[in-house]
C-alpha positions in Angstrom: 25.7 -13.3 -31.3 25.5 -16.2 -28.8 22.1 -17.9 -28.6 19.9 -19.2 -25.8 21.6 -22.6 -25.9 25.0 -21.1 -25.1 23.5 -19.1 -22.2 21.8 -22.3 -21.0 25.1 -24.1 -21.0 26.7 -21.3 -19.1 24.1 -21.3 -16.4 24.2 -25.1 -16.0 28.0 -24.9 -15.6 28.0 -22.1 -12.9 25.1 -23.9 -11.1 27.1 -27.2 -11.2 30.1 -25.4 -9.6 27.8 -23.8 -7.0 28.7 -20.3 -8.2 25.4 -18.9 -9.6 24.9 -16.5 -6.8 28.5 -15.2 -6.9 28.2 -14.7 -10.7 25.4 -12.2 -10.5 26.4 -8.6 -10.4 24.4 -5.7 -8.9 23.6 -7.3 -5.6 25.3 -4.5 -3.7 23.0 -1.9 -5.3 20.0 -4.0 -4.2 21.4 -4.3 -0.7 21.9 -0.5 -0.5 18.4 0.1 -1.8 17.0 -2.3 0.8 18.9 -0.5 3.5 17.6 2.9 2.3 14.0 1.7 2.2 14.3 0.4 5.7 16.2 3.4 7.1 14.7 5.1 10.1 15.5 8.5 8.4 13.6 7.7 5.2 9.8 8.3 5.4 7.9 8.0 2.1 4.7 9.7 1.1 2.1 7.5 -0.5 3.6 7.0 -3.9 2.9 4.1 -6.2 6.3 4.5 -7.8 8.0 4.1 -4.4 5.8 1.1 -3.5 6.7 -0.6 -6.8 10.4 0.0 -6.2 10.2 -1.4 -2.7 8.4 -4.5 -4.0 10.8 -4.9 -6.9 13.8 -4.7 -4.6 12.2 -7.1 -2.1 11.3 -9.5 -4.9 14.9 -9.4 -6.2 16.3 -9.8 -2.6 14.2 -12.9 -1.8 15.1 -14.7 -5.1 18.8 -13.9 -4.7 18.7 -15.4 -1.2 17.1 -18.6 -2.6 19.8 -18.8 -5.3 22.7 -19.1 -2.9 22.6 -22.9 -2.9 20.5 -24.6 -5.7 20.5 -27.8 -7.7 18.9 -28.6 -11.0 15.6 -30.5 -11.1 15.0 -30.2 -14.9 16.6 -28.7 -18.0 15.3 -27.6 -21.4 15.7 -31.2 -22.6 13.0 -32.5 -20.2 9.3 -32.3 -20.4 7.8 -31.4 -17.0 4.2 -32.1 -17.9 2.5 -34.9 -16.0 0.5 -35.5 -19.2 3.2 -36.9 -21.4 1.2 -35.9 -24.5 1.7 -32.2 -23.7 5.0 -30.5 -24.1 6.3 -28.1 -21.5 10.1 -27.5 -21.5 11.2 -24.8 -19.1 14.9 -23.8 -19.6 15.7 -24.7 -16.0 13.8 -25.7 -12.9 15.8 -25.3 -9.7 15.3 -26.1 -6.0 16.9 -24.1 -3.2 18.5 -26.6 -0.9 18.5 -24.0 2.0 15.0 -22.5 1.6 13.0 -25.1 -0.3 11.8 -22.7 -3.0 11.2 -23.9 -6.5 12.8 -21.5 -9.0 11.7 -21.5 -12.7 14.3 -20.0 -15.0 13.5 -18.8 -18.5 16.1 -17.5 -21.0 15.3 -15.1 -23.8 17.9 -13.8 -26.2 16.0 -12.4 -29.2 13.6 -9.4 -28.8 10.8 -11.1 -30.7 10.8 -14.0 -28.2 10.8 -11.8 -25.1 7.1 -11.3 -25.7 6.6 -14.9 -24.7 8.7 -14.9 -21.5 6.1 -14.2 -18.8 3.4 -16.3 -20.7 5.8 -19.3 -20.5 6.7 -18.8 -16.9 3.0 -18.6 -15.9 2.3 -21.8 -17.9 5.1 -23.6 -16.1 3.8 -22.3 -12.7 0.4 -23.8 -13.6 2.0 -27.2 -14.3 3.8 -27.1 -11.0 0.5 -26.4 -9.3 -1.1 -29.2 -11.2 1.4 -31.6 -9.6 1.6 -29.8 -6.2 -1.8 -28.2 -5.7 -1.2 -27.1 -2.1 2.1 -25.3 -2.7 2.3 -21.8 -1.5 2.5 -19.0 -4.0 5.5 -17.7 -2.1 7.3 -21.0 -2.6 7.4 -20.6 -6.4 10.0 -18.1 -7.7 11.0 -17.0 -11.2 14.2 -15.9 -12.8 14.1 -14.2 -16.2 17.4 -14.0 -18.1 17.4 -11.7 -21.2 19.7 -9.4 -23.1 17.1 -6.7 -23.3 13.9 -5.6 -21.6 11.6 -4.0 -24.1 8.3 -2.3 -23.1 6.1 -5.4 -23.2 8.4 -7.5 -21.1 9.1 -4.6 -18.6 5.3 -4.1 -18.1 4.7 -7.8 -17.8 7.4 -8.3 -15.1 6.3 -5.1 -13.2 2.7 -6.3 -13.3 3.7 -9.7 -11.9 5.7 -8.2 -9.1 3.3 -5.4 -8.0 -0.2 -6.7 -8.7 0.2 -10.4 -8.6 2.8 -10.3 -5.8 5.1 -12.8 -7.5 8.8 -13.2 -6.7 10.6 -12.4 -9.9 14.3 -11.7 -10.4 15.2 -10.1 -13.8 18.8 -10.6 -14.9 20.4 -8.9 -17.9 22.9 -11.1 -19.7 25.8 -9.5 -21.5 28.9 -10.7 -23.4 29.4 -13.7 -25.7 29.9 -17.4 -25.3 32.6 -18.2 -22.7 32.5 -14.6 -21.3 28.9 -14.1 -20.1 28.0 -11.8 -17.2 24.7 -11.4 -15.3 23.4 -8.2 -13.8 20.3 -7.5 -11.7 17.6 -5.4 -13.5 14.5 -3.8 -12.1 12.3 -3.7 -15.2 9.6 -1.5 -13.7 7.5 -0.7 -16.8 5.8 2.2 -14.9 4.9 5.7 -15.7 5.1 8.0 -12.6 1.7 9.3 -11.3 3.5 12.3 -9.7 1.1 11.9 -6.8 2.5 11.4 -3.3 -0.9 10.9 -1.7 -4.5 9.9 -2.3 -6.8 13.0 -2.2 -9.7 12.4 0.2 -12.2 13.2 -2.6 -10.9 10.2 -4.5 -12.1 7.8 -1.9 -15.8 7.0 -2.2 -17.7 5.5 0.8 -20.8 3.5 1.7 -22.2 2.7 5.1 -23.7 -0.6 6.0 -26.1 -0.7 9.0 -28.5 -3.2 10.4 -31.9 -2.8 12.1 -32.1 -5.8 14.4 -35.4 -7.6 15.0 -34.9 -8.7 18.6 -32.6 -8.7 21.6 -31.3 -12.1 20.5 -30.5 -10.8 17.0 -28.7 -7.8 18.5 -26.5 -10.1 20.6 -25.8 -12.2 17.5 -24.8 -9.1 15.6 -22.4 -8.1 18.4 -20.7 -11.5 18.1 -20.4 -11.2 14.3 -18.9 -7.8 14.0 -15.2 -8.6 13.8 -15.8 -11.6 11.6 -17.8 -9.5 9.2 -15.0 -6.9 9.2 -12.5 -9.5 8.1 -14.9 -10.9 5.5 -15.2 -7.5 3.9 -11.4 -7.1 3.8 -11.0 -10.6 2.3 -13.6 -9.7 -0.3 -11.6 -6.6 -1.1 -8.4 -8.6 -1.6 -10.2 -11.0 -3.8 -11.7 -8.2 -5.9 -8.2 -6.7 -6.5 -9.5 -3.3 -5.3 -7.9 -0.8 -2.9 -9.6 0.4 0.2 -10.6 -0.1 3.9 -13.4 -1.0 6.2 -13.9 0.9 9.5 -16.3 -0.3 12.2 -17.6 2.2 14.6 -20.1 2.4 17.5 -22.9 4.8 16.4 -24.1 6.6 19.5 -27.2 7.8 17.6 -28.2 4.3 16.4 -30.4 3.3 19.3 -32.6 6.3 18.9 -33.1 5.4 15.2 -33.9 1.7 16.1 -30.6 0.4 14.5 -27.9 -1.8 15.8 -24.9 0.2 17.3 -22.3 -1.1 14.8 -21.9 0.7 11.5 -19.5 -0.5 8.7 -17.9 2.3 6.7 -16.4 0.9 3.5 -14.0 3.1 1.4 -12.7 2.3 -2.0 -10.2 4.4 -4.1 -12.1 5.7 -7.2 -9.8 4.9 -10.1 -11.6 7.4 -12.4 -11.2 10.3 -9.9 -7.5 9.3 -9.4 -7.1 9.3 -13.2 -8.4 12.9 -13.3 -5.9 13.8 -10.5 -3.0 12.3 -12.5 -4.0 14.2 -15.6 -4.3 17.5 -13.6 -0.9 16.8 -12.0 0.8 16.4 -15.4 -0.2 19.9 -16.4 -0.3 19.0 -20.0 3.4 18.0 -20.1 2.6 14.8 -21.9 0.2 13.7 -24.7 -2.6 11.8 -23.0 -3.2 8.2 -24.1 -6.6 7.2 -25.5 -7.6 5.7 -22.2 -6.7 8.9 -20.3 -8.5 11.0 -23.0 -11.7 8.9 -22.6 -11.5 9.0 -18.8 -11.0 12.7 -18.7 -14.3 13.4 -20.5 -12.6 15.5 -23.2 -14.5 13.6 -25.9 -17.8 14.4 -24.3 -18.3 10.9 -23.1 -18.7 9.8 -19.5 -17.1 6.7 -18.2 -19.8 4.1 -17.4 -20.5 3.6 -13.7 -18.8 0.6 -12.1 -20.1 -0.8 -8.8 -17.0 -1.2 -6.6 -19.0 -2.2 -3.5 -21.3 -5.1 -4.6 -18.6 -7.7 -4.4 -17.4 -6.4 -1.0 -20.8 -6.4 0.8 -23.0 -9.1 -0.9 -21.7 -12.0 1.2 -21.8 -9.9 4.4 -25.3 -8.7 3.8 -26.5 -12.2 3.3 -25.2 -13.2 6.8 -26.3 -10.0 8.6 -29.8 -10.1 7.0 -30.5 -13.2 9.0 -30.5 -11.1 12.1 -32.0 -7.8 10.8 -32.7 -5.5 7.9 -29.6 -4.3 6.2 -29.3 -0.9 4.7 -26.5 0.2 2.4 -26.2 4.0 2.1 -23.8 5.8 -0.2 -21.9 8.4 1.9 -20.2 10.4 -0.8 -16.4 10.8 -0.6 -14.0 10.8 2.4 -13.6 14.6 2.5 -17.4 15.1 2.9 -17.8 12.3 5.4 -15.0 13.6 7.7 -16.1 17.2 7.7 -16.2 18.2 11.4 -18.1 21.5 11.0 -21.5 20.2 12.1 -21.2 18.7 15.6 -24.9 17.8 15.7 -24.9 15.4 12.8 -21.3 14.6 11.7 -19.7 11.2 12.2 -16.8 12.8 14.2 -19.3 13.5 17.0 -21.4 10.3 16.6 -19.1 7.4 15.7 -16.6 5.8 18.1 -14.2 3.8 15.8 -12.9 0.5 17.1 -11.8 -1.7 14.3 -10.2 -1.0 10.9 -8.7 -3.1 8.1 -7.1 -2.3 4.7 -6.7 -4.2 1.5 -4.7 -3.7 -1.7 -2.0 -1.0 -1.8 -3.3 0.9 1.3 -2.6 -2.4 3.2 0.9 -2.4 1.8 1.3 1.2 2.9 0.0 0.4 6.3 2.6 -2.2 6.8 5.3 0.2 5.6 4.2 2.8 8.2 3.5 0.6 11.2 6.8 -1.2 11.0 8.9 1.9 10.1 11.5 2.3 12.8 11.7 6.1 12.4 7.9 6.5 13.0 8.0 4.0 15.9 10.5 6.2 17.6 8.4 9.2 17.0 5.0 7.9 18.1 4.6 5.7 21.2 1.4 4.1 20.2 3.2 2.5 17.2 5.6 0.7 19.6 2.8 -1.5 21.0 2.4 -5.0 19.5 0.8 -4.3 16.1 -2.9 -5.2 16.0 -4.1 -5.5 12.4 -7.5 -4.1 13.3 -6.4 -1.3 15.6 -8.6 1.7 14.5 -6.3 4.3 16.0 -3.4 3.1 13.9 -5.7 2.6 11.0 -6.9 6.2 11.1 -3.3 7.4 11.5 -2.4 5.5 8.4 -5.4 6.9 6.5 -4.4 10.4 7.4 -0.9 9.8 6.1 -2.3 8.1 3.0 -4.5 11.1 2.2 -2.1 13.9 3.4 -4.8 15.2 5.8 -2.2 17.0 8.0 -2.8 20.8 8.0 0.9 21.3 7.8 1.6 19.8 4.4 5.3 19.3 3.5 6.3 20.9 6.8 4.9 24.3 5.8 3.4 26.3 8.7 1.1 28.8 7.0 -1.5 31.1 8.6 -4.5 29.2 7.3 -3.2 25.8 8.4 -2.3 27.1 11.8 -5.8 28.5 12.2 -7.3 25.2 11.2 -5.1 23.3 13.7 -5.9 25.9 16.4 -9.6 25.2 15.8 -9.1 21.5 16.3 -7.1 22.1 19.5 -9.8 24.5 20.7 -12.6 22.0 20.0 -10.7 19.3 21.8 -10.2 21.5 24.9 -13.9 22.5 24.8 -15.0 18.8 24.8 -12.6 18.0 27.7 -13.9 21.0 29.6 -17.5 19.9 29.1 -16.6 16.4 30.4 -15.0 17.7 33.5 -17.5 20.5 34.2 -21.2 19.6 33.7 -22.2 23.2 33.7 -20.5 23.7 30.4 -22.3 23.0 27.1 -21.1 19.7 25.7 -21.5 17.4 22.7 -23.8 14.4 22.5 -21.0 11.8 22.4 -17.7 13.2 24.0 -15.9 9.8 23.6 -16.5 9.9 19.8 -15.5 13.5 19.6 -12.3 13.0 21.5 -11.4 9.9 19.4 -11.7 11.9 16.1 -10.3 15.2 17.3 -7.4 13.4 18.9 -6.6 11.7 15.6 -6.7 15.1 13.9 -4.2 16.5 16.4 -1.9 13.5 15.9 -2.0 14.0 12.2 -0.9 17.6 12.6 1.7 16.9 15.2 3.2 14.0 13.2 4.1 16.5 10.5 5.5 18.9 13.1 7.6 16.1 14.6 8.8 14.9 11.3 9.7 18.4 10.2 11.5 18.8 13.5 13.5 15.7 12.9 14.3 16.7 9.3 15.2 20.2 10.4 17.6 19.0 13.1 19.2 16.2 11.1 18.6 16.5 7.4 18.9 13.4 5.2 22.2 13.1 3.5 21.7 10.0 1.3 19.8 9.2 -1.8 18.7 5.5 -2.2 20.6 4.0 -5.2 18.7 1.6 -7.5 20.0 0.0 -10.6 17.4 1.6 -12.9 15.6 4.3 -11.0 15.4 6.3 -7.7 12.2 6.3 -5.6 10.7 9.6 -4.7 11.2 10.9 -1.2 10.2 13.9 0.8 13.4 15.7 1.4 13.6 18.4 4.2 13.6 22.0 3.1 16.7 24.1 3.6 15.8 26.5 6.5 17.7 29.3 4.8 15.0 29.5 2.1 12.0 29.6 4.5 10.2 32.8 5.3 10.9 34.4 8.7 7.4 33.8 10.0 7.5 30.2 9.0 10.8 29.7 10.9 9.5 31.5 13.9 6.3 29.4 14.0 8.2 26.1 13.4 10.6 26.8 16.2 7.8 27.6 18.7 5.3 24.9 17.6 7.8 22.1 17.5 8.9 23.0 21.1 5.5 21.9 22.4 4.9 19.0 20.0 6.4 16.2 22.0 4.5 17.2 25.2 1.2 17.6 23.4 1.7 14.4 21.5 2.2 12.6 24.8 -1.1 14.0 26.1 -3.1 13.3 22.9 -1.9 9.7 22.5 -2.9 8.9 26.1 -6.5 10.0 25.5 
């Protein structure tokens, strides 16, 4: 069996001839997967498996692009350490002559040494940063060449791509000296969660409010609100958590002596999500020790972890200079968004006006906002994307949590009744605004903002079902190692008669109603 030195020599030769990019097989599959992910006809549910596939494909695509024209900076015979007493010998360090990327290449041929691969790559990255401390993380890329991808290596590469957002290309080498071939691999190292959305009960919330001391303090708080929103989102990114911050105008705040702005911060509860994953598996797999402990089967409860302290501590310090801060735990998203009590619920008190995401929800927001199929479907997505637009943010949150009453395009009696209530409530609020003799709600602007969003959520599923019903998807994205999940349209021949009847009538009005709602 050829060793790492033979593979090294092979790589140096093809690089010297300018043929490295042409030598790599599997690029067509990556291109097809990229086209499928970007297709206007492919709309994903929130699925970690799908997001990991998209990031893995994007990572491979970007590194392959940088490899088209490279030259060698260093080989395994050279020590790259600036401290000559230390020994750091990467197999290859390349520079892209067209993009300026630095590409570190590591070769592993024996399974025992693959354990060291990512450790070595990270060590070499650190040395590059020692010598170029202001280099962008995006400018450093990695190529891993191995004849096998065992569990530890697959997990390490998947973690680097998804959670650390590193650009890594995994290549599988086959053959023997003089007849090597390279093929793209997507070493995901991931177990499917089987969940296409985040249940609302798995997002826990706190509300941050301020009681200002004077008129001058109130004006200062007005000026700080967007800065504080971004600061909370940046703290979320630094913490590695996954969530959002929504800033709203509280119409009942003045009566309580508080400043108008309220910061609602939501974080995905990893323990609750673990319970959902276990429930979704339906006992088809033996749970790991971690899953067993988290489920409470052993009689133990997972110790509480404060997700919010790192998000709000810095902001509270600034806001407290202009008033008294109060942090209130608001339960979960499902409870917080319950619209059955108009007198007290946020849907009739809060007018949302800014919203930011971090972690995987931010990734999902970018997927939805820039999705050509959805942009065709919804006019408000065609506007220049504003990262803090609360209307788009709440639209994304509804997709993320599958809040639509018509889940998976099914029009059932209960969901139609719920949707009818929302439409009726919206019409009642509009009637009270136009006719002062009619009983109204305390804050019609807030009510219309939330009810309108509920309608968009329902109509989006109607419109998407309509598009799928008229022109079903005919392709399946092809990936070298796995296929991402997608929500395929249901065959109308297998739908009940009443569902077909409702679908054909509801969808006929969806475009007109969507136009009215999005203009509110």
